[in-house]
C-alpha atoms as an extended CHARMM CRD file, in Angstrom:
* protein
*
       281  EXT
         1         1  MET       CA             25.0420000000       31.9820000000       -1.4050000000  PROA      1               0.0000000000
         2         2  ASN       CA             27.6710000000       29.8900000000        0.3670000000  PROA      2               0.0000000000
         3         3  GLU       CA             26.1380000000       30.7070000000        3.7460000000  PROA      3               0.0000000000
         4         4  ARG       CA             22.7390000000       29.6160000000        2.4910000000  PROA      4               0.0000000000
         5         5  LEU       CA             24.1230000000       26.2910000000        1.2400000000  PROA      5               0.0000000000
         6         6  SER       CA             25.9440000000       25.6640000000        4.5150000000  PROA      6               0.0000000000
         7         7  THR       CA             22.7400000000       26.4020000000        6.4550000000  PROA      7               0.0000000000
         8         8  GLN       CA             20.7430000000       23.9880000000        4.2940000000  PROA      8               0.0000000000
         9         9  ARG       CA             23.3570000000       21.2770000000        4.7760000000  PROA      9               0.0000000000
        10        10  PHE       CA             23.3470000000       21.8280000000        8.5340000000  PROA      10              0.0000000000
        11        11  LEU       CA             19.5610000000       21.5740000000        8.6780000000  PROA      11              0.0000000000
        12        12  ALA       CA             19.6320000000       18.4310000000        6.5280000000  PROA      12              0.0000000000
        13        13  LEU       CA             22.1970000000       16.7550000000        8.7970000000  PROA      13              0.0000000000
        14        14  PRO       CA             19.6640000000       15.2020000000       11.2720000000  PROA      14              0.0000000000
        15        15  PHE       CA             17.6670000000       13.7100000000        8.4090000000  PROA      15              0.0000000000
        16        16  GLY       CA             20.8640000000       12.4000000000        6.8250000000  PROA      16              0.0000000000
        17        17  LEU       CA             21.9050000000       10.6840000000       10.0480000000  PROA      17              0.0000000000
        18        18  TRP       CA             18.4120000000        9.2570000000       10.5130000000  PROA      18              0.0000000000
        19        19  SER       CA             18.4480000000        7.9070000000        6.9250000000  PROA      19              0.0000000000
        20        20  VAL       CA             21.8260000000        6.2530000000        7.4010000000  PROA      20              0.0000000000
        21        21  LEU       CA             20.8950000000        4.6370000000       10.7410000000  PROA      21              0.0000000000
        22        22  PHE       CA             17.3700000000        3.4460000000        9.9040000000  PROA      22              0.0000000000
        23        23  ILE       CA             17.3630000000        3.0310000000        6.1040000000  PROA      23              0.0000000000
        24        24  VAL       CA             20.8370000000        2.5090000000        4.6730000000  PROA      24              0.0000000000
        25        25  LEU       CA             22.2970000000        0.2920000000        7.4110000000  PROA      25              0.0000000000
        26        26  PRO       CA             19.2610000000       -2.0540000000        7.7090000000  PROA      26              0.0000000000
        27        27  LEU       CA             19.2070000000       -2.4970000000        3.9320000000  PROA      27              0.0000000000
        28        28  PHE       CA             22.9380000000       -3.1710000000        3.9400000000  PROA      28              0.0000000000
        29        29  PHE       CA             22.5870000000       -5.8900000000        6.5910000000  PROA      29              0.0000000000
        30        30  VAL       CA             19.7020000000       -7.4790000000        4.6770000000  PROA      30              0.0000000000
        31        31  LEU       CA             21.8380000000       -7.6370000000        1.5320000000  PROA      31              0.0000000000
        32        32  TRP       CA             24.8400000000       -8.8640000000        3.5320000000  PROA      32              0.0000000000
        33        33  ASN       CA             22.9330000000      -11.7000000000        5.2020000000  PROA      33              0.0000000000
        34        34  GLY       CA             21.1180000000      -12.6480000000        2.0100000000  PROA      34              0.0000000000
        35        35  LEU       CA             24.3570000000      -13.0770000000        0.0560000000  PROA      35              0.0000000000
        36        36  LYS       CA             26.6820000000      -14.2830000000        2.8350000000  PROA      36              0.0000000000
        37        37  ALA       CA             27.8220000000      -17.8990000000        2.7540000000  PROA      37              0.0000000000
        38        38  GLU       CA             28.0780000000      -19.9200000000        5.9650000000  PROA      38              0.0000000000
        39        39  THR       CA             31.7300000000      -20.7000000000        5.2120000000  PROA      39              0.0000000000
        40        40  GLY       CA             32.5510000000      -17.0960000000        4.4000000000  PROA      40              0.0000000000
        41        41  GLY       CA             32.4140000000      -15.0920000000        1.1960000000  PROA      41              0.0000000000
        42        42  PHE       CA             29.2790000000      -14.5860000000       -0.8890000000  PROA      42              0.0000000000
        43        43  THR       CA             26.8530000000      -17.0160000000       -2.4890000000  PROA      43              0.0000000000
        44        44  LEU       CA             23.5360000000      -17.1290000000       -4.3620000000  PROA      44              0.0000000000
        45        45  GLU       CA             22.4760000000      -20.2950000000       -2.5560000000  PROA      45              0.0000000000
        46        46  HSD       CA             19.9260000000      -18.5380000000       -0.3680000000  PROA      46              0.0000000000
        47        47  LEU       CA             18.3280000000      -16.8300000000       -3.3620000000  PROA      47              0.0000000000
        48        48  GLN       CA             18.1110000000      -20.2140000000       -5.0940000000  PROA      48              0.0000000000
        49        49  THR       CA             16.3080000000      -21.5980000000       -2.0390000000  PROA      49              0.0000000000
        50        50  VAL       CA             13.6470000000      -18.9040000000       -2.5020000000  PROA      50              0.0000000000
        51        51  LEU       CA             12.7850000000      -20.5700000000       -5.8410000000  PROA      51              0.0000000000
        52        52  GLN       CA             11.3670000000      -23.6070000000       -4.0410000000  PROA      52              0.0000000000
        53        53  TRP       CA              7.6710000000      -24.1860000000       -4.5950000000  PROA      53              0.0000000000
        54        54  GLU       CA              6.5170000000      -23.4390000000       -1.0400000000  PROA      54              0.0000000000
        55        55  TYR       CA              8.1620000000      -20.0130000000       -1.0850000000  PROA      55              0.0000000000
        56        56  LEU       CA              6.9900000000      -19.2010000000       -4.6080000000  PROA      56              0.0000000000
        57        57  LYS       CA              3.4480000000      -20.2040000000       -3.6160000000  PROA      57              0.0000000000
        58        58  ALA       CA              3.5220000000      -17.8890000000       -0.5910000000  PROA      58              0.0000000000
        59        59  LEU       CA              4.9810000000      -15.0830000000       -2.7080000000  PROA      59              0.0000000000
        60        60  GLY       CA              2.3490000000      -15.5580000000       -5.4290000000  PROA      60              0.0000000000
        61        61  LEU       CA             -0.4750000000      -15.5280000000       -2.8710000000  PROA      61              0.0000000000
        62        62  SER       CA              0.9810000000      -12.4060000000       -1.2590000000  PROA      62              0.0000000000
        63        63  VAL       CA              1.1100000000      -10.5880000000       -4.6050000000  PROA      63              0.0000000000
        64        64  GLU       CA             -2.4220000000      -11.7400000000       -5.4560000000  PROA      64              0.0000000000
        65        65  LEU       CA             -3.9520000000      -10.5740000000       -2.1600000000  PROA      65              0.0000000000
        66        66  ALA       CA             -2.0080000000       -7.2970000000       -2.3150000000  PROA      66              0.0000000000
        67        67  LEU       CA             -3.2810000000       -6.6060000000       -5.8510000000  PROA      67              0.0000000000
        68        68  VAL       CA             -6.8740000000       -7.4410000000       -4.9040000000  PROA      68              0.0000000000
        69        69  SER       CA             -6.6870000000       -5.2440000000       -1.8010000000  PROA      69              0.0000000000
        70        70  THR       CA             -5.1750000000       -2.3880000000       -3.8110000000  PROA      70              0.0000000000
        71        71  PHE       CA             -7.9190000000       -2.6350000000       -6.4370000000  PROA      71              0.0000000000
        72        72  ILE       CA            -10.6780000000       -2.6660000000       -3.7950000000  PROA      72              0.0000000000
        73        73  CYS       CA             -9.1340000000        0.3510000000       -2.0580000000  PROA      73              0.0000000000
        74        74  LEU       CA             -9.0380000000        2.1960000000       -5.3880000000  PROA      74              0.0000000000
        75        75  VAL       CA            -12.6670000000        1.3390000000       -6.1710000000  PROA      75              0.0000000000
        76        76  LEU       CA            -13.7610000000        2.5470000000       -2.7290000000  PROA      76              0.0000000000
        77        77  ALA       CA            -11.5340000000        5.6220000000       -2.5480000000  PROA      77              0.0000000000
        78        78  TYR       CA            -12.1200000000        7.1330000000       -5.9980000000  PROA      78              0.0000000000
        79        79  PRO       CA            -15.8980000000        7.7170000000       -5.6740000000  PROA      79              0.0000000000
        80        80  LEU       CA            -15.3280000000        8.9600000000       -2.1270000000  PROA      80              0.0000000000
        81        81  CYS       CA            -12.7890000000       11.5530000000       -3.3110000000  PROA      81              0.0000000000
        82        82  LEU       CA            -15.1510000000       12.6660000000       -6.0930000000  PROA      82              0.0000000000
        83        83  ILE       CA            -17.9350000000       13.1020000000       -3.5270000000  PROA      83              0.0000000000
        84        84  LEU       CA            -15.6450000000       15.0140000000       -1.1750000000  PROA      84              0.0000000000
        85        85  ARG       CA            -14.6730000000       17.2870000000       -4.0560000000  PROA      85              0.0000000000
        86        86  GLU       CA            -18.2960000000       18.2260000000       -4.6930000000  PROA      86              0.0000000000
        87        87  ARG       CA            -19.3060000000       18.5340000000       -1.0430000000  PROA      87              0.0000000000
        88        88  LYS       CA            -19.1750000000       21.6810000000        0.9780000000  PROA      88              0.0000000000
        89        89  GLU       CA            -15.8950000000       22.1460000000        2.7680000000  PROA      89              0.0000000000
        90        90  SER       CA            -17.1710000000       21.4500000000        6.2950000000  PROA      90              0.0000000000
        91        91  ARG       CA            -19.0620000000       18.2550000000        5.4200000000  PROA      91              0.0000000000
        92        92  GLY       CA            -16.3190000000       16.9900000000        3.1550000000  PROA      92              0.0000000000
        93        93  LEU       CA            -13.7230000000       17.5260000000        5.8610000000  PROA      93              0.0000000000
        94        94  LEU       CA            -15.8010000000       15.5150000000        8.3620000000  PROA      94              0.0000000000
        95        95  VAL       CA            -16.1010000000       12.5150000000        6.0210000000  PROA      95              0.0000000000
        96        96  PHE       CA            -12.4270000000       12.8070000000        5.1540000000  PROA      96              0.0000000000
        97        97  VAL       CA            -11.4580000000       12.7090000000        8.8420000000  PROA      97              0.0000000000
        98        98  LEU       CA            -13.6830000000        9.6400000000        9.4160000000  PROA      98              0.0000000000
        99        99  PHE       CA            -11.8070000000        7.7320000000        6.7300000000  PROA      99              0.0000000000
       100       100  LEU       CA             -8.4890000000        8.7250000000        8.2920000000  PROA      100             0.0000000000
       101       101  LEU       CA             -9.4360000000        7.3960000000       11.7300000000  PROA      101             0.0000000000
       102       102  PRO       CA             -7.6640000000        4.0280000000       11.2260000000  PROA      102             0.0000000000
       103       103  LEU       CA             -4.3930000000        5.9550000000       10.8580000000  PROA      103             0.0000000000
       104       104  TRP       CA             -4.8410000000        7.3320000000       14.3680000000  PROA      104             0.0000000000
       105       105  MET       CA             -5.2480000000        3.8830000000       15.9450000000  PROA      105             0.0000000000
       106       106  ASN       CA             -2.8080000000        1.0550000000       16.3540000000  PROA      106             0.0000000000
       107       107  SER       CA             -3.1480000000       -1.3250000000       13.3990000000  PROA      107             0.0000000000
       108       108  LEU       CA             -2.7520000000       -4.2970000000       15.7480000000  PROA      108             0.0000000000
       109       109  LEU       CA             -5.8230000000       -3.1880000000       17.7170000000  PROA      109             0.0000000000
       110       110  THR       CA             -7.9430000000       -2.6380000000       14.6190000000  PROA      110             0.0000000000
       111       111  THR       CA             -6.9200000000       -6.0310000000       13.2270000000  PROA      111             0.0000000000
       112       112  MET       CA             -7.7940000000       -7.7280000000       16.5160000000  PROA      112             0.0000000000
       113       113  ALA       CA            -11.1540000000       -5.9680000000       16.3720000000  PROA      113             0.0000000000
       114       114  TRP       CA            -11.8040000000       -7.5160000000       12.9490000000  PROA      114             0.0000000000
       115       115  GLN       CA            -10.7450000000      -10.8650000000       14.3910000000  PROA      115             0.0000000000
       116       116  THR       CA            -13.4700000000      -10.4860000000       17.0090000000  PROA      116             0.0000000000
       117       117  ILE       CA            -16.0080000000       -9.5530000000       14.3350000000  PROA      117             0.0000000000
       118       118  LEU       CA            -15.1920000000      -12.3370000000       11.8660000000  PROA      118             0.0000000000
       119       119  GLU       CA            -14.4860000000      -15.2970000000       14.1520000000  PROA      119             0.0000000000
       120       120  LYS       CA            -16.8000000000      -18.2990000000       14.3330000000  PROA      120             0.0000000000
       121       121  HSD       CA            -18.8170000000      -16.9440000000       17.2720000000  PROA      121             0.0000000000
       122       122  GLY       CA            -18.0790000000      -13.3150000000       16.5060000000  PROA      122             0.0000000000
       123       123  LEU       CA            -20.2920000000      -10.2990000000       16.0730000000  PROA      123             0.0000000000
       124       124  LEU       CA            -20.9710000000      -10.9530000000       12.3840000000  PROA      124             0.0000000000
       125       125  ASN       CA            -22.2980000000      -14.4740000000       12.9070000000  PROA      125             0.0000000000
       126       126  MET       CA            -24.2680000000      -13.3530000000       15.9710000000  PROA      126             0.0000000000
       127       127  PHE       CA            -25.9570000000      -10.7050000000       13.8310000000  PROA      127             0.0000000000
       128       128  LEU       CA            -26.6720000000      -13.2250000000       11.0630000000  PROA      128             0.0000000000
       129       129  GLN       CA            -28.2530000000      -15.5690000000       13.6020000000  PROA      129             0.0000000000
       130       130  VAL       CA            -30.4890000000      -12.7980000000       14.9040000000  PROA      130             0.0000000000
       131       131  ILE       CA            -31.8630000000      -12.0620000000       11.4310000000  PROA      131             0.0000000000
       132       132  GLY       CA            -32.2980000000      -15.7790000000       10.6670000000  PROA      132             0.0000000000
       133       133  MET       CA            -29.4270000000      -16.2680000000        8.2240000000  PROA      133             0.0000000000
       134       134  PRO       CA            -26.8280000000      -19.0570000000        8.3210000000  PROA      134             0.0000000000
       135       135  LYS       CA            -23.3700000000      -18.4890000000        9.7380000000  PROA      135             0.0000000000
       136       136  VAL       CA            -20.4680000000      -17.6850000000        7.4420000000  PROA      136             0.0000000000
       137       137  HSD       CA            -16.8840000000      -18.8650000000        7.7700000000  PROA      137             0.0000000000
       138       138  ILE       CA            -14.5730000000      -15.9480000000        6.9820000000  PROA      138             0.0000000000
       139       139  ILE       CA            -11.8820000000      -16.0510000000        9.6390000000  PROA      139             0.0000000000
       140       140  ASN       CA             -8.6560000000      -17.8530000000        8.6600000000  PROA      140             0.0000000000
       141       141  THR       CA             -9.3630000000      -17.3770000000        4.9520000000  PROA      141             0.0000000000
       142       142  PRO       CA             -7.8410000000      -15.0890000000        2.2920000000  PROA      142             0.0000000000
       143       143  LEU       CA            -11.0700000000      -13.0640000000        2.3620000000  PROA      143             0.0000000000
       144       144  ALA       CA            -10.4960000000      -12.1590000000        6.0140000000  PROA      144             0.0000000000
       145       145  ILE       CA             -6.9640000000      -11.0000000000        5.1860000000  PROA      145             0.0000000000
       146       146  ILE       CA             -8.2570000000       -8.8480000000        2.3300000000  PROA      146             0.0000000000
       147       147  ILE       CA            -10.8410000000       -7.2530000000        4.6450000000  PROA      147             0.0000000000
       148       148  GLY       CA             -8.1200000000       -6.4410000000        7.1740000000  PROA      148             0.0000000000
       149       149  MET       CA             -5.8190000000       -5.0210000000        4.4900000000  PROA      149             0.0000000000
       150       150  VAL       CA             -8.5270000000       -2.8420000000        2.9580000000  PROA      150             0.0000000000
       151       151  TYR       CA             -9.5730000000       -1.4530000000        6.3310000000  PROA      151             0.0000000000
       152       152  ASN       CA             -6.0100000000       -0.6880000000        7.4410000000  PROA      152             0.0000000000
       153       153  PHE       CA             -4.6480000000        0.6430000000        4.1410000000  PROA      153             0.0000000000
       154       154  LEU       CA             -7.6540000000        2.4460000000        2.6470000000  PROA      154             0.0000000000
       155       155  PRO       CA             -6.5490000000        5.8340000000        4.0950000000  PROA      155             0.0000000000
       156       156  TYR       CA             -3.2560000000        5.5050000000        2.1910000000  PROA      156             0.0000000000
       157       157  MET       CA             -5.2760000000        5.4420000000       -1.0250000000  PROA      157             0.0000000000
       158       158  VAL       CA             -7.6240000000        8.2600000000       -0.0090000000  PROA      158             0.0000000000
       159       159  LEU       CA             -4.8880000000       10.7710000000        0.8590000000  PROA      159             0.0000000000
       160       160  PRO       CA             -3.0370000000       11.0160000000       -2.5040000000  PROA      160             0.0000000000
       161       161  LEU       CA             -6.2450000000       10.5890000000       -4.5110000000  PROA      161             0.0000000000
       162       162  TYR       CA             -7.9810000000       13.3890000000       -2.6320000000  PROA      162             0.0000000000
       163       163  VAL       CA             -5.0360000000       15.7180000000       -3.2670000000  PROA      163             0.0000000000
       164       164  ALA       CA             -4.8200000000       14.8000000000       -6.9710000000  PROA      164             0.0000000000
       165       165  ILE       CA             -8.5530000000       15.1660000000       -7.6330000000  PROA      165             0.0000000000
       166       166  ASN       CA             -8.7600000000       18.4330000000       -5.6950000000  PROA      166             0.0000000000
       167       167  ARG       CA             -6.0590000000       19.9250000000       -7.9320000000  PROA      167             0.0000000000
       168       168  ILE       CA             -8.1600000000       19.4430000000      -11.0780000000  PROA      168             0.0000000000
       169       169  ASP       CA             -9.4440000000       22.8070000000      -12.2890000000  PROA      169             0.0000000000
       170       170  ASN       CA            -13.2330000000       23.0770000000      -12.3230000000  PROA      170             0.0000000000
       171       171  SER       CA            -13.0900000000       24.9270000000      -15.6350000000  PROA      171             0.0000000000
       172       172  ILE       CA            -11.7250000000       21.7890000000      -17.3400000000  PROA      172             0.0000000000
       173       173  ILE       CA            -14.6760000000       19.7080000000      -16.1450000000  PROA      173             0.0000000000
       174       174  GLU       CA            -17.1300000000       22.4450000000      -17.0790000000  PROA      174             0.0000000000
       175       175  ALA       CA            -15.5660000000       22.6970000000      -20.5290000000  PROA      175             0.0000000000
       176       176  ALA       CA            -16.0060000000       18.9500000000      -21.0320000000  PROA      176             0.0000000000
       177       177  ARG       CA            -19.6650000000       19.2030000000      -20.0480000000  PROA      177             0.0000000000
       178       178  ASP       CA            -20.2140000000       22.2010000000      -22.3380000000  PROA      178             0.0000000000
       179       179  LEU       CA            -18.7900000000       20.1670000000      -25.2170000000  PROA      179             0.0000000000
       180       180  GLY       CA            -21.4220000000       17.4890000000      -24.6210000000  PROA      180             0.0000000000
       181       181  ALA       CA            -19.5020000000       14.9470000000      -22.5590000000  PROA      181             0.0000000000
       182       182  ASN       CA            -21.7090000000       12.8250000000      -20.3130000000  PROA      182             0.0000000000
       183       183  PRO       CA            -20.5720000000       11.9260000000      -16.7490000000  PROA      183             0.0000000000
       184       184  TYR       CA            -18.9850000000        8.6710000000      -17.9140000000  PROA      184             0.0000000000
       185       185  GLN       CA            -17.0240000000       10.3830000000      -20.6950000000  PROA      185             0.0000000000
       186       186  THR       CA            -15.9330000000       13.1410000000      -18.3090000000  PROA      186             0.0000000000
       187       187  LEU       CA            -14.7020000000       10.5290000000      -15.8590000000  PROA      187             0.0000000000
       188       188  ARG       CA            -12.8740000000        8.4380000000      -18.4810000000  PROA      188             0.0000000000
       189       189  ARG       CA            -11.3440000000       11.2010000000      -20.5870000000  PROA      189             0.0000000000
       190       190  VAL       CA            -10.8250000000       14.0190000000      -18.0750000000  PROA      190             0.0000000000
       191       191  LEU       CA            -10.8400000000       12.9540000000      -14.4370000000  PROA      191             0.0000000000
       192       192  LEU       CA             -9.0140000000        9.6390000000      -14.7170000000  PROA      192             0.0000000000
       193       193  PRO       CA             -6.0800000000       10.9190000000      -16.8360000000  PROA      193             0.0000000000
       194       194  LEU       CA             -5.6210000000       14.0310000000      -14.6960000000  PROA      194             0.0000000000
       195       195  SER       CA             -5.7850000000       12.0590000000      -11.4470000000  PROA      195             0.0000000000
       196       196  MET       CA             -3.4630000000        9.2720000000      -12.6520000000  PROA      196             0.0000000000
       197       197  PRO       CA             -0.4990000000       10.4380000000      -10.4870000000  PROA      197             0.0000000000
       198       198  GLY       CA             -2.7230000000       10.1450000000       -7.4140000000  PROA      198             0.0000000000
       199       199  ILE       CA             -3.9180000000        6.7010000000       -8.5180000000  PROA      199             0.0000000000
       200       200  VAL       CA             -0.3570000000        5.4320000000       -8.9940000000  PROA      200             0.0000000000
       201       201  SER       CA              0.8610000000        7.0030000000       -5.7450000000  PROA      201             0.0000000000
       202       202  GLY       CA             -2.0680000000        5.6210000000       -3.7470000000  PROA      202             0.0000000000
       203       203  SER       CA             -1.7280000000        2.1720000000       -5.3270000000  PROA      203             0.0000000000
       204       204  THR       CA              1.9560000000        2.1170000000       -4.4070000000  PROA      204             0.0000000000
       205       205  MET       CA              1.2370000000        3.2050000000       -0.8410000000  PROA      205             0.0000000000
       206       206  VAL       CA             -1.3170000000        0.3830000000       -0.4720000000  PROA      206             0.0000000000
       207       207  PHE       CA              0.3900000000       -2.3770000000       -2.4480000000  PROA      207             0.0000000000
       208       208  ILE       CA              3.7620000000       -2.2380000000       -0.6740000000  PROA      208             0.0000000000
       209       209  PRO       CA              2.4990000000       -2.6010000000        2.9320000000  PROA      209             0.0000000000
       210       210  ALA       CA             -0.1200000000       -5.1280000000        1.7970000000  PROA      210             0.0000000000
       211       211  LEU       CA              2.6090000000       -7.2140000000        0.1640000000  PROA      211             0.0000000000
       212       212  THR       CA              4.9330000000       -7.1260000000        3.1690000000  PROA      212             0.0000000000
       213       213  THR       CA              2.4210000000       -7.3890000000        6.0220000000  PROA      213             0.0000000000
       214       214  PHE       CA              2.5430000000      -10.3040000000        8.4410000000  PROA      214             0.0000000000
       215       215  VAL       CA              0.4680000000       -9.0910000000       11.4110000000  PROA      215             0.0000000000
       216       216  ILE       CA             -2.8180000000       -8.9440000000        9.4910000000  PROA      216             0.0000000000
       217       217  SER       CA             -2.2980000000      -12.3490000000        7.8910000000  PROA      217             0.0000000000
       218       218  ALA       CA             -1.2050000000      -13.8760000000       11.2100000000  PROA      218             0.0000000000
       219       219  LEU       CA             -4.2950000000      -12.6870000000       13.1070000000  PROA      219             0.0000000000
       220       220  LEU       CA             -6.9500000000      -13.0290000000       10.4010000000  PROA      220             0.0000000000
       221       221  GLY       CA             -5.4270000000      -15.9030000000        8.4270000000  PROA      221             0.0000000000
       222       222  GLY       CA             -4.0880000000      -17.9830000000       11.2850000000  PROA      222             0.0000000000
       223       223  ASN       CA             -1.7960000000      -20.8120000000       10.2500000000  PROA      223             0.0000000000
       224       224  LYS       CA             -4.0020000000      -21.7300000000        7.3060000000  PROA      224             0.0000000000
       225       225  VAL       CA             -2.9980000000      -18.8140000000        5.0690000000  PROA      225             0.0000000000
       226       226  LEU       CA              0.7620000000      -18.3200000000        4.9130000000  PROA      226             0.0000000000
       227       227  LEU       CA              2.1100000000      -15.2190000000        3.1640000000  PROA      227             0.0000000000
       228       228  VAL       CA              5.7140000000      -14.3600000000        2.4350000000  PROA      228             0.0000000000
       229       229  GLY       CA              5.7090000000      -11.7970000000        5.2540000000  PROA      229             0.0000000000
       230       230  ASN       CA              4.8330000000      -14.5430000000        7.7420000000  PROA      230             0.0000000000
       231       231  ILE       CA              7.6310000000      -16.7600000000        6.4180000000  PROA      231             0.0000000000
       232       232  ILE       CA             10.1730000000      -13.9360000000        6.7720000000  PROA      232             0.0000000000
       233       233  GLU       CA              8.9920000000      -13.2360000000       10.3200000000  PROA      233             0.0000000000
       234       234  GLN       CA              9.2720000000      -16.9270000000       11.2310000000  PROA      234             0.0000000000
       235       235  GLU       CA             12.7320000000      -17.2470000000        9.6800000000  PROA      235             0.0000000000
       236       236  PHE       CA             14.0270000000      -14.3270000000       11.7520000000  PROA      236             0.0000000000
       237       237  THR       CA             12.2670000000      -15.0340000000       15.0620000000  PROA      237             0.0000000000
       238       238  ALA       CA             11.6130000000      -18.7910000000       15.2140000000  PROA      238             0.0000000000
       239       239  ALA       CA             14.0290000000      -20.5690000000       12.8580000000  PROA      239             0.0000000000
       240       240  TYR       CA             16.8440000000      -18.0320000000       13.3450000000  PROA      240             0.0000000000
       241       241  ASP       CA             17.7380000000      -18.4610000000        9.6740000000  PROA      241             0.0000000000
       242       242  TRP       CA             18.6320000000      -14.8720000000        8.9400000000  PROA      242             0.0000000000
       243       243  GLN       CA             20.1860000000      -15.7440000000        5.5850000000  PROA      243             0.0000000000
       244       244  LEU       CA             16.9760000000      -17.2000000000        4.1460000000  PROA      244             0.0000000000
       245       245  GLY       CA             14.8680000000      -14.4620000000        5.7240000000  PROA      245             0.0000000000
       246       246  SER       CA             17.1210000000      -11.8210000000        4.1840000000  PROA      246             0.0000000000
       247       247  ALA       CA             16.9620000000      -13.5440000000        0.7940000000  PROA      247             0.0000000000
       248       248  LEU       CA             13.1470000000      -13.4640000000        0.9060000000  PROA      248             0.0000000000
       249       249  SER       CA             13.3030000000       -9.8180000000        1.9380000000  PROA      249             0.0000000000
       250       250  MET       CA             15.4980000000       -9.0920000000       -1.0780000000  PROA      250             0.0000000000
       251       251  VAL       CA             12.8040000000      -10.5450000000       -3.3360000000  PROA      251             0.0000000000
       252       252  LEU       CA             10.2360000000       -8.2330000000       -1.7730000000  PROA      252             0.0000000000
       253       253  MET       CA             12.6250000000       -5.3220000000       -2.2520000000  PROA      253             0.0000000000
       254       254  VAL       CA             12.5150000000       -5.9900000000       -5.9990000000  PROA      254             0.0000000000
       255       255  PHE       CA              8.7380000000       -5.4880000000       -6.0110000000  PROA      255             0.0000000000
       256       256  ILE       CA              9.1000000000       -2.3360000000       -3.9210000000  PROA      256             0.0000000000
       257       257  ILE       CA             11.7190000000       -0.8910000000       -6.2800000000  PROA      257             0.0000000000
       258       258  LEU       CA              9.5140000000       -1.6690000000       -9.3050000000  PROA      258             0.0000000000
       259       259  ASN       CA              6.5920000000        0.1560000000       -7.6730000000  PROA      259             0.0000000000
       260       260  ILE       CA              8.7610000000        3.1830000000       -6.8990000000  PROA      260             0.0000000000
       261       261  LEU       CA             10.0660000000        3.2740000000      -10.4740000000  PROA      261             0.0000000000
       262       262  LEU       CA              6.5180000000        3.0620000000      -11.8160000000  PROA      262             0.0000000000
       263       263  GLU       CA              5.4420000000        5.9630000000       -9.6130000000  PROA      263             0.0000000000
       264       264  ALA       CA              8.4690000000        8.0410000000      -10.6470000000  PROA      264             0.0000000000
       265       265  PHE       CA              7.8540000000        7.2750000000      -14.3320000000  PROA      265             0.0000000000
       266       266  THR       CA              4.2070000000        8.3330000000      -14.0370000000  PROA      266             0.0000000000
       267       267  GLU       CA              5.0920000000       11.5750000000      -12.2530000000  PROA      267             0.0000000000
       268       268  ASN       CA              7.7900000000       12.4130000000      -14.8240000000  PROA      268             0.0000000000
       269       269  GLY       CA              5.3820000000       11.7090000000      -17.6590000000  PROA      269             0.0000000000
       270       270  GLU       CA              2.7710000000       13.9830000000      -16.1500000000  PROA      270             0.0000000000
       271       271  THR       CA              5.3540000000       16.7220000000      -15.5750000000  PROA      271             0.0000000000
       272       272  GLY       CA              6.4790000000       16.4210000000      -19.1880000000  PROA      272             0.0000000000
       273       273  LYS       CA              2.9360000000       16.7660000000      -20.4770000000  PROA      273             0.0000000000
       274       274  GLN       CA              2.3680000000       19.8670000000      -18.3770000000  PROA      274             0.0000000000
       275       275  ALA       CA              5.6600000000       21.3700000000      -19.6080000000  PROA      275             0.0000000000
       276       276  LYS       CA              4.6620000000       20.7550000000      -23.2440000000  PROA      276             0.0000000000
       277       277  LYS       CA              1.2910000000       22.3930000000      -22.6570000000  PROA      277             0.0000000000
       278       278  GLY       CA              2.9640000000       25.3810000000      -21.0220000000  PROA      278             0.0000000000
       279       279  ALA       CA              5.3740000000       25.7010000000      -23.9390000000  PROA      279             0.0000000000
       280       280  ARG       CA              2.6020000000       25.9430000000      -26.5090000000  PROA      280             0.0000000000
       281       281  PRO       CA              2.0090000000       29.4500000000      -27.8630000000  PROA      281             0.0000000000
């Protein structure tokens, strides 16, 4: 037993070192810079600066666009996962791989591709001109940022949802149909509750990067749409105000922690329900 524990600890050592170097230490320096006073010691001055209207406006817009993008990804991914569940294995796998293609490409390249499509003289407006429709102005708007977020982060919603829906036993769905449930009732009372862990996990995986992104908003929003991620990037690289940038990052960390707690609470609740069902005679 002791040899087994020592072997497990030895194998976990590389991951432990990696976690300390690339997770613990960066978070420590963010907290240190966010609370460090210029004259020495600690202060809440930088966190109070975050409460200024311009920063709160950027934070509110970031949360709004992240929520909208997460909802759109959920609406697109859930029917897809239901279709993949009913399809034959070979066809379903092909569609599944097509939706995962953005994960295999650099997100900067895919975002620049959308910039080419949505710009004033881009492919979209060229196509609209060909079919006799007026041009549309999408680039440098919140809509363009949402399109970029949905395209880049949709696979993060598909993956956990596909796993959660695939785990649902067919006999449960068949039992609901035998008891007279129509497709809507089966979806609302059977599929949605049983796939809730996948919904929460996928929403977390989309919401967090959508909230913290700055590349997508910089390329598709230009200087007209400023999100909190862009402000943090500017504070670190242009203004060299690491204290304010760290304070803004600490605010984002609060949202990330809340999402993680929500996901953990949902998973624990689902585990508890399954344990109660298994304990029934």
